[in-house]
Steps between C-alpha positions, in 0.01 A plus 500: 500500500713215629365308799723259690332243724523148640221251444400192697253265332312240704192296412283746695663840439736718303691738726693789350748685722629844403761726658314829534159656576310192388657232718296193411223389265334162561266348241274220629154351478452531878468820701814544710510681836601864455827615652518866602512753216360262239179438305322249276396518136229249406470380139233301318583384148803734488295809585548683828182487711614657828797665666552578867572382851151394615298455179431146380291437189265204487691334215860502388743252347827675586603724787815708511656628819716810463730584790661844501801643680436764764584775250156468339171458685265230373191729489684743269603219264145357502358843414759544224423161343125571522555833326680325212229233475220756490687700235496180293125463548512218756272487803678340793369443853707630790492553875217726613733692729768573238598866474551544125684830536871467430710789636678688220844433647428123496364476142842522334644248745234245394582513127788249490355239738165533325665426165689204651180350639312540172790355297536197727124444510488501121756218499384287794131574563 
């Protein structure tokens, strides 16, 4: 898979801008305000601790904000990433109100953006 993106590096953040379903990924040490249709991933020592819109773990050293286009709803992407994490044996905290059911017609649509997110996280997170 080829992923084309633009990157802006500042002392406080790395911001990756893409042209499709995943519009922007920001990697920082500070929690950023959430725009609509976005969510946070919290990491401690390179291991994901929490993912969601309202969850906030007690400790983290890196937080990633993922902003999606309107073609994909943030709760579906959160549920999809949680599913992958649990399949790998990870236990990750999430929003209490998250509906983990992903409609069948949406599952296939999540495959490419999911892979993009995981590939970029493996490089920058």
